[in-house]
NUDRENMAR-416214 format. One record per residue (C-alpha): residue in three letters; x, y, z; residue number from 1. Coordinates in nm, 2 decimals. Layout:
N
residuo/u/v/w/num
ALA/X/Y/Z/NUM
...
# end
This chain:
516
residuo/u/v/w/num
MET/0.66/2.21/-1.66/1
SER/0.66/1.93/-1.42/2
GLU/0.45/1.95/-1.10/3
ILE/0.56/1.75/-0.79/4
GLU/0.34/1.75/-0.48/5
LEU/0.26/1.54/-0.18/6
LYS/-0.11/1.50/-0.12/7
PHE/-0.30/1.39/0.19/8
LEU/-0.67/1.36/0.28/9
LEU/-0.79/1.54/0.60/10
ASP/-1.05/1.42/0.84/11
ASP/-1.12/1.66/1.13/12
VAL/-0.81/1.88/1.12/13
THR/-0.89/2.25/1.03/14
SER/-0.69/2.49/0.82/15
SER/-0.63/2.71/1.13/16
ASP/-0.49/2.40/1.32/17
ILE/-0.24/2.34/1.04/18
TRP/-0.12/2.70/1.02/19
ALA/-0.08/2.71/1.40/20
ARG/0.15/2.41/1.36/21
VAL/0.34/2.59/1.09/22
LYS/0.39/2.88/1.33/23
ALA/0.51/2.65/1.61/24
SER/0.75/2.45/1.39/25
LYS/1.09/2.54/1.26/26
LEU/0.95/2.61/0.91/27
LYS/0.99/2.95/0.76/28
SER/0.66/3.07/0.62/29
ASP/0.52/3.38/0.45/30
GLY/0.18/3.32/0.61/31
PRO/-0.15/3.19/0.45/32
ARG/-0.34/3.36/0.17/33
THR/-0.70/3.25/0.12/34
ARG/-0.88/3.24/-0.21/35
THR/-1.16/3.06/-0.38/36
LEU/-1.08/2.84/-0.69/37
ARG/-1.34/2.71/-0.93/38
SER/-1.22/2.45/-1.16/39
ILE/-1.41/2.30/-1.45/40
TYR/-1.29/1.98/-1.61/41
LEU/-1.38/1.92/-1.98/42
ASP/-1.38/1.62/-2.21/43
THR/-1.57/1.46/-2.50/44
SER/-1.88/1.26/-2.43/45
GLU/-1.67/0.94/-2.46/46
HIS/-1.41/1.08/-2.22/47
ALA/-1.14/1.05/-2.48/48
LEU/-0.90/1.27/-2.29/49
LYS/-0.93/1.08/-1.97/50
LYS/-0.86/0.75/-2.16/51
ALA/-0.54/0.91/-2.29/52
GLY/-0.43/1.02/-1.94/53
ILE/-0.50/1.39/-2.01/54
ALA/-0.69/1.63/-1.79/55
LEU/-0.81/1.96/-1.94/56
ARG/-0.92/2.23/-1.69/57
LEU/-1.05/2.58/-1.69/58
ARG/-0.99/2.74/-1.35/59
ARG/-1.11/3.08/-1.21/60
ASP/-0.86/3.22/-0.96/61
GLY/-0.99/3.55/-0.84/62
ARG/-1.06/3.75/-1.16/63
ARG/-0.84/3.54/-1.38/64
TRP/-0.93/3.24/-1.59/65
ILE/-0.65/2.99/-1.66/66
GLN/-0.65/2.69/-1.90/67
THR/-0.45/2.40/-1.78/68
VAL/-0.35/2.06/-1.94/69
LYS/-0.21/1.79/-1.72/70
THR/-0.04/1.48/-1.87/71
ASN/0.15/1.17/-1.77/72
ALA/0.02/1.18/-1.41/73
GLU/0.16/0.95/-1.16/74
LEU/0.04/0.92/-0.80/75
HIS/0.23/0.69/-0.56/76
GLY/0.25/0.70/-0.19/77
GLY/0.07/1.04/-0.19/78
LEU/0.34/1.19/-0.42/79
SER/0.20/1.32/-0.74/80
GLN/0.42/1.39/-1.04/81
VAL/0.25/1.54/-1.35/82
GLY/0.33/1.74/-1.66/83
GLU/0.15/2.07/-1.66/84
VAL/0.09/2.33/-1.93/85
GLU/-0.10/2.66/-1.86/86
ASN/-0.21/2.96/-2.05/87
THR/-0.45/3.25/-1.99/88
ALA/-0.81/3.18/-2.09/89
ARG/-0.97/3.52/-2.16/90
GLY/-1.33/3.54/-2.04/91
GLY/-1.32/3.18/-1.93/92
ARG/-1.33/3.05/-2.29/93
LEU/-1.17/2.73/-2.38/94
CYS/-0.92/2.74/-2.67/95
VAL/-0.73/2.42/-2.74/96
GLU/-0.53/2.59/-3.02/97
ALA/-0.39/2.83/-2.75/98
ILE/-0.21/2.55/-2.56/99
PRO/0.15/2.68/-2.57/100
ASP/0.33/2.34/-2.58/101
ALA/0.30/2.21/-2.94/102
GLU/0.34/1.84/-2.84/103
VAL/0.07/1.86/-2.57/104
ARG/-0.16/2.07/-2.81/105
ASP/-0.13/1.81/-3.08/106
ALA/-0.20/1.53/-2.83/107
VAL/-0.52/1.70/-2.72/108
ILE/-0.64/1.78/-3.07/109
HIS/-0.57/1.42/-3.18/110
CYS/-0.77/1.28/-2.88/111
VAL/-1.06/1.51/-2.93/112
ASN/-1.07/1.45/-3.30/113
GLY/-1.32/1.73/-3.37/114
ALA/-1.57/1.62/-3.10/115
PRO/-1.72/1.89/-2.88/116
LEU/-1.57/1.94/-2.54/117
GLU/-1.82/1.97/-2.25/118
PRO/-1.80/2.00/-1.87/119
VAL/-1.77/1.67/-1.69/120
CYS/-1.74/1.79/-1.33/121
GLU/-1.61/2.09/-1.13/122
THR/-1.46/2.16/-0.80/123
VAL/-1.52/2.47/-0.58/124
ILE/-1.24/2.50/-0.33/125
LYS/-1.15/2.75/-0.06/126
ARG/-0.77/2.73/-0.06/127
SER/-0.55/2.86/0.22/128
ALA/-0.19/2.86/0.09/129
GLY/0.15/2.99/0.18/130
GLU/0.52/2.92/0.10/131
LEU/0.73/2.72/0.34/132
SER/1.11/2.69/0.35/133
LEU/1.34/2.43/0.50/134
ALA/1.69/2.49/0.63/135
ASP/1.84/2.31/0.33/136
GLY/1.69/2.56/0.09/137
THR/1.39/2.35/-0.02/138
ARG/1.09/2.57/-0.09/139
ALA/0.73/2.44/-0.11/140
GLU/0.37/2.57/-0.12/141
LEU/0.14/2.44/0.15/142
ALA/-0.22/2.44/0.04/143
ILE/-0.52/2.34/0.25/144
ASP/-0.82/2.28/0.03/145
VAL/-1.17/2.26/0.17/146
GLY/-1.46/2.25/-0.07/147
GLU/-1.68/2.04/-0.30/148
VAL/-1.67/1.82/-0.60/149
ARG/-1.98/1.87/-0.82/150
ALA/-2.13/1.68/-1.10/151
ASN/-2.48/1.60/-1.23/152
GLY/-2.64/1.83/-0.98/153
ARG/-2.48/1.66/-0.68/154
SER/-2.19/1.76/-0.46/155
ALA/-1.95/1.59/-0.22/156
GLU/-1.72/1.74/0.04/157
LEU/-1.34/1.73/-0.02/158
ARG/-1.07/1.81/0.24/159
GLU/-0.71/1.78/0.12/160
VAL/-0.36/1.90/0.19/161
GLU/-0.11/1.96/-0.09/162
ILE/0.26/2.03/-0.04/163
GLU/0.39/2.13/-0.38/164
LEU/0.76/2.15/-0.45/165
ILE/0.88/2.50/-0.57/166
GLU/1.25/2.44/-0.55/167
GLY/1.49/2.19/-0.40/168
ASN/1.47/1.82/-0.30/169
PRO/1.14/1.63/-0.32/170
GLY/1.24/1.45/0.00/171
GLY/1.17/1.78/0.17/172
LEU/0.80/1.74/0.11/173
PHE/0.80/1.44/0.34/174
ASP/1.00/1.63/0.60/175
ILE/0.73/1.90/0.60/176
ALA/0.45/1.64/0.63/177
HIS/0.63/1.49/0.93/178
LEU/0.67/1.82/1.10/179
LEU/0.31/1.93/1.04/180
PHE/0.14/1.61/1.12/181
PRO/0.35/1.44/1.40/182
GLN/0.06/1.28/1.58/183
GLY/-0.06/1.03/1.32/184
GLY/-0.39/0.97/1.14/185
LEU/-0.29/1.10/0.79/186
ARG/-0.42/0.93/0.48/187
PHE/-0.24/0.94/0.15/188
SER/-0.45/1.09/-0.13/189
ARG/-0.48/0.82/-0.40/190
LEU/-0.66/1.03/-0.66/191
SER/-0.62/1.36/-0.83/192
LYS/-0.90/1.61/-0.82/193
SER/-0.98/1.54/-1.18/194
ALA/-1.00/1.17/-1.11/195
ARG/-1.23/1.23/-0.82/196
GLY/-1.45/1.45/-1.03/197
TYR/-1.48/1.18/-1.31/198
LEU/-1.55/0.92/-1.05/199
PHE/-1.82/1.13/-0.89/200
ALA/-1.98/1.20/-1.23/201
GLU/-1.98/0.83/-1.32/202
GLN/-2.05/0.66/-0.98/203
GLY/-2.16/0.93/-0.74/204
GLN/-1.86/0.90/-0.51/205
ILE/-1.52/1.08/-0.49/206
ASP/-1.33/0.78/-0.36/207
PRO/-1.35/0.41/-0.45/208
PRO/-1.53/0.21/-0.18/209
LEU/-1.30/0.13/0.11/210
ALA/-1.22/-0.25/0.11/211
PRO/-0.94/-0.48/0.20/212
ARG/-0.66/-0.44/-0.06/213
HIS/-0.52/-0.76/-0.21/214
ALA/-0.18/-0.79/-0.37/215
VAL/-0.17/-0.71/-0.74/216
ALA/0.08/-0.86/-0.99/217
ILE/0.35/-0.62/-1.09/218
ALA/0.41/-0.62/-1.47/219
LEU/0.79/-0.60/-1.47/220
ASP/0.96/-0.55/-1.80/221
PRO/1.27/-0.75/-1.89/222
ASP/1.42/-0.43/-2.03/223
GLN/1.41/-0.26/-1.69/224
ILE/1.71/-0.22/-1.46/225
ALA/1.70/-0.36/-1.11/226
GLU/1.63/-0.02/-0.95/227
GLN/1.32/0.04/-1.16/228
ALA/1.19/-0.31/-1.09/229
ALA/1.25/-0.26/-0.72/230
ARG/1.07/0.07/-0.73/231
ASP/0.77/-0.08/-0.90/232
VAL/0.75/-0.37/-0.65/233
LEU/0.79/-0.14/-0.35/234
ARG/0.52/0.09/-0.48/235
GLU/0.28/-0.20/-0.49/236
CYS/0.38/-0.31/-0.14/237
LEU/0.34/0.04/-0.01/238
ASP/-0.01/0.08/-0.16/239
GLN/-0.13/-0.25/-0.01/240
VAL/0.01/-0.16/0.33/241
ALA/-0.12/0.20/0.33/242
THR/-0.47/0.11/0.21/243
ASN/-0.51/-0.18/0.46/244
ILE/-0.40/0.04/0.75/245
VAL/-0.70/0.26/0.67/246
VAL/-0.92/-0.05/0.63/247
VAL/-0.83/-0.18/0.97/248
ARG/-0.89/0.16/1.13/249
LYS/-1.22/0.22/0.96/250
LEU/-1.38/-0.12/0.90/251
ASP/-1.47/-0.42/1.11/252
ASP/-1.35/-0.67/0.85/253
PRO/-1.12/-0.96/0.94/254
GLU/-0.98/-0.95/0.59/255
GLY/-0.82/-0.61/0.67/256
PRO/-0.57/-0.74/0.92/257
HIS/-0.50/-1.04/0.70/258
GLN/-0.42/-0.83/0.39/259
LEU/-0.22/-0.58/0.60/260
ARG/0.00/-0.86/0.74/261
ILE/0.05/-1.00/0.39/262
GLY/0.14/-0.65/0.27/263
LEU/0.40/-0.62/0.54/264
ARG/0.54/-0.96/0.47/265
ARG/0.56/-0.89/0.10/266
LEU/0.74/-0.56/0.18/267
ARG/1.00/-0.74/0.39/268
SER/1.04/-1.01/0.12/269
ALA/1.09/-0.73/-0.14/270
PHE/1.36/-0.58/0.08/271
ALA/1.53/-0.92/0.10/272
ALA/1.49/-0.99/-0.27/273
PHE/1.65/-0.66/-0.37/274
ALA/1.89/-0.63/-0.09/275
ALA/2.19/-0.66/-0.32/276
VAL/2.10/-0.32/-0.48/277
LEU/1.89/-0.15/-0.21/278
GLY/2.08/-0.24/0.10/279
SER/2.12/0.07/0.31/280
PRO/2.07/0.18/0.67/281
GLU/1.73/0.33/0.59/282
MET/1.61/0.00/0.44/283
ALA/1.72/-0.18/0.75/284
ARG/1.53/0.07/0.97/285
LEU/1.21/0.03/0.76/286
ASN/1.24/-0.34/0.77/287
ASP/1.26/-0.34/1.15/288
GLU/0.95/-0.11/1.16/289
ALA/0.76/-0.34/0.92/290
ARG/0.86/-0.64/1.14/291
TRP/0.73/-0.46/1.45/292
LEU/0.40/-0.36/1.29/293
GLY/0.36/-0.71/1.14/294
GLN/0.38/-0.86/1.49/295
GLU/0.12/-0.61/1.63/296
VAL/-0.12/-0.68/1.35/297
GLY/-0.04/-1.05/1.35/298
ARG/-0.18/-1.11/1.69/299
LEU/-0.52/-0.98/1.57/300
ARG/-0.50/-1.18/1.26/301
ASP/-0.42/-1.50/1.45/302
LEU/-0.71/-1.44/1.69/303
ASP/-0.95/-1.38/1.40/304
VAL/-0.83/-1.71/1.23/305
VAL/-0.87/-1.92/1.55/306
ALA/-1.21/-1.77/1.64/307
ASN/-1.37/-1.76/1.29/308
ASP/-1.19/-2.00/1.06/309
ILE/-1.11/-2.28/1.31/310
VAL/-1.33/-2.28/1.62/311
ARG/-1.65/-2.16/1.45/312
ARG/-1.59/-2.41/1.17/313
GLU/-1.56/-2.69/1.43/314
ALA/-1.88/-2.56/1.60/315
GLY/-2.07/-2.58/1.27/316
THR/-1.94/-2.93/1.19/317
HIS/-2.01/-3.06/1.54/318
PRO/-2.33/-2.89/1.67/319
ASP/-2.36/-3.16/1.94/320
GLN/-2.06/-3.00/2.12/321
PRO/-2.21/-2.68/2.28/322
GLY/-1.88/-2.56/2.42/323
LEU/-1.75/-2.49/2.07/324
SER/-1.99/-2.21/2.00/325
ALA/-1.93/-2.05/2.34/326
LEU/-1.56/-2.07/2.29/327
ALA/-1.59/-1.91/1.94/328
ASP/-1.80/-1.63/2.09/329
ALA/-1.54/-1.57/2.37/330
LEU/-1.26/-1.55/2.12/331
SER/-1.46/-1.32/1.89/332
ARG/-1.51/-1.08/2.19/333
GLN/-1.13/-1.09/2.25/334
ALA/-1.07/-1.02/1.88/335
GLY/-1.31/-0.72/1.89/336
GLU/-1.13/-0.56/2.18/337
LEU/-0.79/-0.63/2.02/338
ARG/-0.92/-0.48/1.69/339
ARG/-1.01/-0.16/1.88/340
LEU/-0.66/-0.14/2.02/341
VAL/-0.49/-0.21/1.69/342
GLY/-0.70/0.05/1.52/343
LYS/-0.59/0.30/1.77/344
LEU/-0.23/0.20/1.73/345
LEU/-0.25/0.24/1.35/346
ALA/-0.36/0.60/1.39/347
GLU/-0.06/0.69/1.61/348
ALA/0.26/0.87/1.53/349
ARG/0.49/0.57/1.49/350
VAL/0.28/0.41/1.22/351
GLN/0.25/0.74/1.04/352
ALA/0.62/0.80/1.06/353
PHE/0.68/0.45/0.91/354
LEU/0.44/0.52/0.62/355
ILE/0.59/0.86/0.54/356
GLY/0.94/0.72/0.57/357
LEU/0.85/0.43/0.34/358
ALA/0.69/0.65/0.08/359
ARG/0.99/0.88/0.09/360
PHE/1.23/0.58/0.05/361
VAL/1.04/0.45/-0.25/362
GLU/0.97/0.78/-0.43/363
THR/1.30/0.97/-0.37/364
ARG/1.55/0.69/-0.40/365
GLY/1.60/0.67/-0.03/366
TRP/1.82/0.36/-0.08/367
LEU/2.11/0.57/-0.21/368
VAL/2.42/0.55/0.01/369
PRO/2.67/0.83/-0.08/370
GLN/2.97/0.64/0.05/371
ASP/2.89/0.33/-0.16/372
PHE/3.06/0.42/-0.49/373
GLU/2.97/0.09/-0.65/374
GLN/2.60/0.11/-0.58/375
THR/2.52/0.29/-0.90/376
GLY/2.65/0.00/-1.11/377
ARG/2.44/-0.25/-0.90/378
LEU/2.13/-0.04/-0.94/379
ALA/2.18/-0.04/-1.32/380
THR/2.19/-0.42/-1.34/381
PRO/1.94/-0.56/-1.60/382
VAL/1.65/-0.70/-1.40/383
ALA/1.63/-1.02/-1.61/384
GLY/1.97/-1.13/-1.48/385
PHE/1.92/-0.99/-1.14/386
ALA/1.60/-1.18/-1.09/387
GLY/1.76/-1.52/-1.16/388
ARG/2.03/-1.46/-0.90/389
SER/1.79/-1.34/-0.64/390
LEU/1.55/-1.64/-0.69/391
ALA/1.85/-1.88/-0.68/392
LYS/1.96/-1.73/-0.35/393
CYS/1.61/-1.77/-0.20/394
TRP/1.59/-2.13/-0.33/395
LYS/1.93/-2.21/-0.18/396
LYS/1.82/-2.10/0.16/397
VAL/1.50/-2.31/0.13/398
ARG/1.69/-2.62/0.03/399
LYS/1.93/-2.57/0.32/400
ARG/1.65/-2.54/0.57/401
ALA/1.47/-2.85/0.42/402
HIS/1.77/-3.08/0.46/403
GLY/1.66/-3.38/0.66/404
LEU/1.30/-3.28/0.63/405
GLU/1.16/-3.58/0.83/406
THR/1.37/-3.50/1.13/407
LEU/1.32/-3.13/1.16/408
THR/1.23/-3.00/1.51/409
VAL/0.93/-2.76/1.56/410
GLU/1.17/-2.46/1.56/411
GLN/1.34/-2.58/1.24/412
ARG/1.00/-2.63/1.07/413
HIS/0.91/-2.28/1.16/414
GLU/1.23/-2.14/1.01/415
LEU/1.17/-2.34/0.69/416
ARG/0.81/-2.21/0.67/417
LYS/0.95/-1.85/0.68/418
GLU/1.20/-1.92/0.40/419
LEU/0.92/-2.08/0.19/420
LYS/0.71/-1.77/0.23/421
LYS/1.00/-1.54/0.12/422
LEU/1.06/-1.76/-0.18/423
ARG/0.69/-1.75/-0.27/424
TYR/0.68/-1.37/-0.26/425
ALA/1.00/-1.35/-0.46/426
VAL/0.85/-1.59/-0.72/427
GLU/0.54/-1.36/-0.74/428
PHE/0.75/-1.05/-0.79/429
PHE/0.97/-1.19/-1.06/430
ALA/0.74/-1.45/-1.24/431
PRO/0.62/-1.19/-1.50/432
LEU/0.97/-1.20/-1.64/433
TYR/0.95/-1.57/-1.73/434
PRO/0.72/-1.80/-1.94/435
ALA/0.40/-1.83/-1.74/436
LYS/0.37/-2.21/-1.78/437
ARG/0.71/-2.28/-1.62/438
ALA/0.66/-2.03/-1.34/439
ASP/0.31/-2.16/-1.26/440
ALA/0.43/-2.52/-1.23/441
PHE/0.69/-2.42/-0.97/442
ARG/0.45/-2.19/-0.78/443
ASN/0.18/-2.46/-0.76/444
HIS/0.41/-2.71/-0.60/445
LEU/0.54/-2.44/-0.36/446
GLN/0.18/-2.34/-0.26/447
LYS/0.09/-2.70/-0.18/448
LEU/0.39/-2.74/0.05/449
GLN/0.32/-2.41/0.21/450
ALA/-0.04/-2.52/0.30/451
VAL/0.11/-2.80/0.51/452
PHE/0.33/-2.56/0.70/453
GLY/0.03/-2.33/0.74/454
ASP/-0.16/-2.61/0.92/455
LEU/0.14/-2.67/1.14/456
ASN/0.15/-2.30/1.23/457
ASP/-0.22/-2.30/1.30/458
ALA/-0.19/-2.59/1.54/459
ALA/0.10/-2.42/1.72/460
THR/-0.10/-2.09/1.74/461
ILE/-0.41/-2.26/1.87/462
ARG/-0.21/-2.44/2.14/463
THR/-0.05/-2.12/2.26/464
MET/-0.37/-1.91/2.24/465
LEU/-0.60/-2.16/2.42/466
THR/-0.37/-2.28/2.70/467
GLY/-0.22/-1.94/2.81/468
ALA/-0.30/-1.75/3.13/469
GLU/-0.56/-1.54/2.94/470
ALA/-0.72/-1.83/2.76/471
PRO/-1.10/-1.82/2.77/472
GLY/-1.30/-2.06/2.98/473
GLY/-1.04/-2.14/3.24/474
GLY/-1.29/-2.24/3.51/475
ASP/-1.56/-2.38/3.28/476
PRO/-1.55/-2.76/3.22/477
THR/-1.76/-2.73/2.90/478
ALA/-1.52/-2.46/2.76/479
GLN/-1.22/-2.67/2.86/480
ARG/-1.37/-2.97/2.67/481
ALA/-1.41/-2.74/2.37/482
VAL/-1.05/-2.63/2.40/483
GLY/-0.93/-2.99/2.41/484
TRP/-1.14/-3.07/2.11/485
VAL/-1.01/-2.78/1.90/486
ILE/-0.64/-2.85/2.00/487
GLY/-0.68/-3.21/1.92/488
ALA/-0.85/-3.15/1.58/489
SER/-0.59/-2.90/1.47/490
GLN/-0.31/-3.12/1.58/491
ALA/-0.45/-3.42/1.39/492
ARG/-0.50/-3.20/1.08/493
ALA/-0.14/-3.08/1.10/494
GLU/0.01/-3.42/1.15/495
PHE/-0.19/-3.57/0.86/496
GLY/-0.06/-3.30/0.64/497
TRP/0.29/-3.34/0.76/498
ALA/0.28/-3.71/0.67/499
GLY/0.27/-3.60/0.31/500
ALA/0.53/-3.32/0.33/501
LYS/0.81/-3.54/0.21/502
ALA/0.63/-3.62/-0.11/503
LEU/0.54/-3.26/-0.17/504
TRP/0.89/-3.15/-0.11/505
LYS/1.02/-3.40/-0.36/506
ASP/0.77/-3.27/-0.62/507
LEU/0.90/-2.92/-0.56/508
GLU/1.26/-3.01/-0.56/509
GLU/1.23/-3.21/-0.89/510
THR/1.05/-2.92/-1.06/511
ARG/1.29/-2.73/-1.28/512
PRO/1.35/-2.38/-1.14/513
PHE/1.19/-2.16/-1.39/514
TRP/1.46/-1.89/-1.37/515
LYS/1.73/-2.12/-1.50/516
# end
């Protein structure tokens, strides 16, 4: 049997709050039933089952003991899909030979290989659950779990919501989440209870330490079709965006806004790269929301860069200019206030609706357009051929924007910079499909050229930020000298880099496109 459920972590919301929302919503419900569940997870001393992606559990539910094996678990965007096999465990005694599915039983026996099975961790959960129904016939169980994860004599609190599909469309799970949590602040659960238990047993924590989430290379397979590759790329983008939203809300770390903006840019680049197969009204809507959110976060990131990476760097290099440190401090204070406002924004309804919509799009094939009868064929295109066409299209746009490079206006340079960034992300998405040596040569030349455009953008950002109506130090001559110093230094750096842009462009243009 396959189990499909949507999982979120709770902060301060109580079970009674959620059931009050159910009552106030349009959802049909049979009311909550509360019971205590004790689950014991077992493995060999070497955790052979965990290494094979298998979870073996004994659960006491009331007077009953149930033995469960979970296999092939996938958890993306809060949506968990896992194979599940259950049988009665009389007296709470483990019996591997009683697993009713022969294939699963053989897999467990093979992994264990005669080694004794012993408890690794356990959870004790008070579960409040009831069945919900949507107008389209979708049925799901809503479960609010509040309890503890225990291991090695220690415990940690766990508060989680699970919306498990009973019958109907998995997309309905996201509809239920949107109805029950309209105000924002939800966090996708990124780990199963068994994974949290193992982590707690091994490291004393039920979640990995919260830290800025960098992009991870996606191991695309040349045998995949375009739709599968798009799903894998979008899952990675979603994880980077969703994690860094929490990071910006919870941590005072300038890297959080940076990685969130990168995640949003990569997401929009993925939409562009796969537009030929994923193009749909829902993709266009999500792209617009990602653009809006990127602009909101981008202001904070720009302020962090100017305050910490540019002005404070100048202050350290030139300690004889006292206005530089004062200017950096003033900009840091502005960044702190903006960080508070952005953190508040990220916990609000619009951002949550965007995340839930994006997760639904990725995990339930939200790109399908019923009226587009040829879309199925495009989705089934082999990714190896599709990648080459997508990269060629990006490269063509870059070359068009770069025509007459020396004479480009400020606006035209900015447009070329955006196309170079889209090309770079497309290269990162598709590079695993090609020989690394060829892809790396092209990517290295591309990154060098991008660095020049990055300095140009920094200079423009500094000029705008330090000369506007709200620029710091408007009535302070010392601060004004510091502003002039920083603008002049950034402009000089940008012009110096731009002087070598023609040669860098020639290097890139003469490098053989690795997709050909």
